[in-house]
C-alpha positions in Angstrom: -11.8 29.3 23.3 -15.4 28.5 22.8 -18.2 28.4 25.4 -19.8 24.9 25.5 -22.2 25.2 28.4 -22.7 27.9 31.1 -19.5 28.2 33.0 -17.6 25.8 30.8 -15.1 26.6 28.1 -13.4 24.2 25.8 -10.7 24.4 23.2 -11.8 24.2 19.6 -9.0 21.6 19.1 -10.6 19.1 21.5 -12.1 16.3 19.5 -13.8 13.0 20.4 -13.6 10.3 17.8 -16.2 7.6 18.2 -15.3 4.2 16.6 -11.6 5.1 16.7 -10.4 1.5 16.2 -12.2 1.0 12.9 -10.8 1.3 9.3 -11.9 5.0 9.0 -11.7 5.9 12.7 -8.0 5.2 13.1 -7.2 7.3 10.1 -9.2 10.2 11.5 -7.4 9.9 14.8 -4.0 9.8 13.1 -4.7 12.8 10.9 -6.2 14.9 13.7 -3.2 14.2 15.9 -0.8 15.1 13.1 -2.7 18.4 12.7 -2.3 19.3 16.4 -5.8 18.4 17.7 -6.3 17.0 21.2 -7.9 13.7 20.4 -10.0 11.6 22.8 -11.1 8.2 21.5 -14.3 6.5 22.7 -13.8 2.7 22.6 -15.8 -0.1 24.0 -14.2 -2.1 26.9 -12.3 -4.9 25.2 -10.0 -7.8 26.0 -7.3 -6.4 23.6 -6.8 -2.7 24.7 -6.4 -0.1 22.0 -2.8 0.7 22.9 -1.9 1.8 19.5 -4.1 4.9 19.9 -2.3 5.8 23.1 1.0 5.2 21.4 0.0 7.8 18.8 -0.7 10.3 21.5 -4.5 10.1 21.8 -6.4 9.7 25.1 -8.6 6.6 25.3 -11.8 6.5 27.3 -14.2 3.5 27.6 -17.8 3.9 26.6 -20.5 2.0 24.8 -23.2 3.5 22.5 -25.5 0.7 23.5 -25.2 1.9 27.1 -26.2 5.6 27.2 -25.2 6.1 30.8 -21.5 5.6 29.8 -21.5 8.6 27.4 -21.8 11.9 29.4 -18.5 11.6 31.2 -16.7 11.0 27.8 -18.0 14.3 26.4 -16.7 16.6 29.2 -14.4 19.2 27.7 -15.1 18.2 24.1 -15.7 20.7 21.3 -16.3 18.4 18.3 -17.6 14.8 17.9 -16.5 12.8 14.8 -18.7 9.8 14.7 -17.0 6.9 12.7 -18.8 4.1 14.6 -20.9 1.3 13.2 -22.3 -1.9 14.6 -20.3 -5.2 14.6 -21.5 -7.9 12.2 -22.8 -10.0 15.0 -25.0 -7.2 16.5 -28.5 -6.2 15.5 -28.2 -3.2 13.1 -30.4 -1.0 15.3 -28.3 -1.4 18.5 -25.5 0.9 17.6 -26.5 2.4 14.3 -29.8 3.8 15.5 -30.4 3.5 19.3 -26.7 4.2 20.0 -26.5 7.1 17.6 -29.7 8.7 19.0 -28.3 8.4 22.5 -25.0 10.0 21.4 -26.8 12.9 19.6 -29.0 13.6 22.6 -26.0 13.6 24.9 -24.1 15.9 22.6 -27.0 18.3 22.6 -27.3 18.2 26.4 -23.5 18.7 26.8 -23.3 21.7 24.5 -21.1 20.0 21.8 -20.2 22.7 19.2 -20.0 20.4 16.1 -21.0 16.9 15.2 -19.6 15.1 12.2 -21.5 12.1 11.0 -20.6 9.6 8.3 -23.4 8.2 6.2 -23.9 6.2 3.0 -24.2 7.7 -0.5 -27.8 7.6 -1.8 -29.1 6.2 1.5 -32.3 8.1 1.0 -33.0 6.2 -2.3 -33.2 2.7 -0.7 -35.7 2.6 2.1 -35.9 -1.2 1.6 -32.3 -1.6 3.0 -32.4 -1.4 6.8 -28.9 0.0 7.2 -29.4 2.7 4.6 -32.8 3.7 6.0 -31.3 4.0 9.4 -28.6 6.2 8.0 -31.3 8.4 6.4 -33.2 8.6 9.6 -30.1 9.5 11.6 -29.2 12.3 9.1 -32.7 13.8 9.7 -32.4 13.4 13.4 -29.1 15.3 13.5 -30.4 18.0 11.2 -33.5 18.4 13.5 -31.5 18.3 16.7 -30.3 21.9 16.7 -26.6 20.8 16.7 -24.1 22.3 14.3 -23.3 19.4 12.1 -21.6 18.2 8.9 -22.9 15.0 7.3 -20.5 13.2 5.1 -21.9 10.5 2.8 -19.3 7.9 1.7 -19.2 5.5 -1.3 -16.6 2.9 -0.5 -13.1 2.5 1.0 -10.1 1.4 -1.0 -8.8 -0.5 2.1 -11.7 -2.9 1.9 -10.4 -4.1 -1.5 -7.2 -5.5 0.0 -8.8 -8.5 1.8 -11.6 -8.9 -0.8 -9.5 -8.9 -4.0 -5.8 -7.9 -3.7 -4.7 -10.7 -1.3 -6.7 -13.5 -2.7 -5.4 -12.8 -6.2 -1.8 -12.7 -5.0 -2.3 -15.9 -3.0 -4.1 -17.7 -5.8 -7.3 -18.0 -3.8 -10.8 -17.8 -5.0 -12.2 -14.3 -5.6 -15.9 -13.7 -5.2 -17.5 -11.5 -7.8 -21.0 -10.8 -9.2 -22.5 -10.5 -12.6 -23.8 -7.0 -11.9 -22.6 -3.7 -13.4 -22.4 -1.8 -10.0 -19.8 0.9 -10.0 -18.2 2.3 -6.8 -16.0 5.3 -6.5 -13.6 4.0 -3.8 -11.7 6.5 -1.7 -8.6 6.0 0.4 -9.5 6.4 4.1 -6.5 8.7 4.5 -8.1 11.1 2.0 -11.5 10.8 3.8 -9.7 11.7 7.0 -7.9 14.7 5.4 -11.1 16.1 3.9 -13.0 15.5 7.1 -10.5 17.6 9.1 -10.8 20.3 6.4 -14.6 20.2 6.7 -14.3 20.5 10.5 -12.4 23.8 10.2 -14.4 25.2 7.4 -17.6 27.1 8.5 -18.9 26.8 4.9 -19.4 23.1 5.7 -21.5 23.8 8.7 -25.0 22.3 8.5 -24.1 20.9 5.1 -24.3 17.4 3.6 -21.2 16.5 1.6 -20.5 13.3 -0.5 -16.9 12.1 -0.7 -16.2 9.9 -3.7 -13.0 8.7 -5.3 -11.6 9.9 -8.7 -13.3 7.1 -10.6 -16.1 4.5 -10.2 -15.1 0.9 -10.7 -17.0 -2.3 -11.4 -16.0 -5.5 -9.6 -14.5 -7.0 -12.8 -12.4 -3.9 -13.4 -11.0 -4.1 -9.9 -10.2 -7.8 -10.3 -8.5 -7.0 -13.7 -6.4 -4.3 -12.1 -5.3 -6.6 -9.3 -4.4 -9.3 -11.9 -2.3 -6.9 -13.8 -0.5 -5.5 -10.7 0.0 -9.0 -9.2 1.2 -10.5 -12.5 -1.2 -13.4 -12.3 -4.7 -14.5 -13.1 -7.5 -14.5 -10.5 -9.7 -17.5 -9.7 -13.0 -15.8 -10.0 -16.2 -17.4 -8.6 -19.2 -15.4 -9.9 -22.3 -15.2 -7.7 -25.4 -14.4 -9.7 -27.6 -11.7 -8.2 -30.5 -14.1 -8.2 -28.7 -16.2 -5.6 -28.4 -13.3 -3.2 -32.1 -12.5 -3.6 -33.0 -16.2 -2.9 -30.7 -16.2 0.2 -32.5 -13.1 1.6 -35.9 -14.7 1.1 -34.9 -17.9 2.8 -33.3 -16.2 5.8 -36.5 -14.2 6.3 -38.2 -17.4 7.4 -36.2 -17.6 10.6 -36.4 -14.9 13.2 -32.8 -15.4 14.3 -31.5 -14.6 10.8 -33.3 -11.3 10.3 -30.1 -9.3 10.6 -28.3 -11.6 8.1 -31.2 -11.0 5.8 -30.9 -7.2 6.3 -27.2 -7.3 5.3 -28.0 -9.4 2.3 -30.5 -6.8 1.2 -27.7 -4.3 1.4 -25.6 -6.7 -0.7 -28.3 -6.7 -3.4 -27.9 -2.9 -3.7 -24.2 -3.3 -4.0 -24.6 -5.9 -6.8 -27.3 -4.0 -8.8 -26.8 -1.5 -11.5 -26.4 1.3 -8.9 -23.5 3.8 -9.2 -22.0 4.8 -5.9 -20.3 7.9 -7.0 -20.9 11.7 -7.1 -19.3 14.8 -8.7 -16.7 16.2 -6.4 -16.0 19.6 -8.0 -18.2 21.6 -5.7 -16.9 19.8 -2.6 -13.3 20.3 -3.6 -14.1 24.0 -4.2 -15.9 24.4 -0.9 -13.0 22.9 1.1 -10.3 24.5 -1.0 -8.8 21.2 -2.0 -6.8 20.3 -5.1 -8.5 17.2 -6.7 -5.1 15.9 -7.9 -4.2 15.3 -4.3 -6.7 12.5 -4.0 -5.3 9.0 -4.3 -6.4 7.0 -7.4 -7.2 3.3 -7.0 -4.4 2.5 -9.5 -1.8 4.3 -7.3 -3.2 2.8 -4.1 -3.1 -0.8 -5.3 0.3 -0.2 -7.1 1.8 0.9 -3.8 0.3 -2.1 -1.9 1.6 -4.7 -4.4 5.0 -3.0 -4.7 5.5 -3.3 -0.9 4.2 -6.9 -0.7 6.1 -8.1 -3.7 9.3 -6.5 -2.4 8.8 -8.2 1.0 8.3 -11.6 -0.7 11.4 -11.0 -2.8 13.4 -10.2 0.3 12.1 -13.2 2.2 13.0 -15.4 -0.8 16.5 -14.0 -1.0 17.0 -14.6 2.8 15.7 -18.2 2.4 18.2 -18.9 -0.4 21.0 -17.3 1.6 20.2 -19.5 4.6 20.2 -22.6 2.4 23.6 -21.6 1.0 25.2 -21.4 4.5 23.6 -24.7 5.5 
């Protein structure tokens, strides 16, 4: 038992996951539950309730980072906050990723939260011209200066994002959008991110540290497409977007006030389509957390498992279709 505030004691296993319905958040929730944590999920009020979180065994509470008055009640009895939240594409970047995070950090400090885990972006401090990355850098500093016990985890990219972007279009013979830039990204499976995050939560050596999680290898867009082609057994219809087009689109959208946020996201796209390498050595991180590097999923294995499952389902459906035609 750990003292949170005067007269209040909370269990070290009580965790609040913010952004629990997202790609990373749901994996963090699942992993934490599997490891015996009492998980509370902060989700915005929504037409489609997050029933799957309750089905897994988590407690779901409504709150909104853009409405600070909704936050204090959700933090009562919580030891650790794991912040996986990010703004929706249709929202101004600052609403959740800056104003909302500042409100959450201030509330966490006032409520005596014992640990705050924040997910950021690799090399965000090197790109002040990109609003989202500059906001992440400022948030990192705000947390570090807050007096909270924290762990900041910088991420490079998720393997899950490649399914809709490349794996499915290649399989369905649809156009795949690529660039002519040599950007390399060390994608990581979100299940591995969740596993390492829970290890960092328990490890005092990770307190007040900034860690970077990167996959086993950094890939270019063309290498990812080639891998999908090989595993799907068919060629991709690749439409290449020159970097110059992205830059022109950003300049044009800047002329219109209502497209500023779109322009901000295009600026981020420019970074992702430059010669930047989104990767980092993981040896020290693995050593700090006591993790075997070989336990991390490679992109080849991740996509191989995906295609194997999909192609098997397609084969089964085809067999059922033929069987039905036979009986007709």
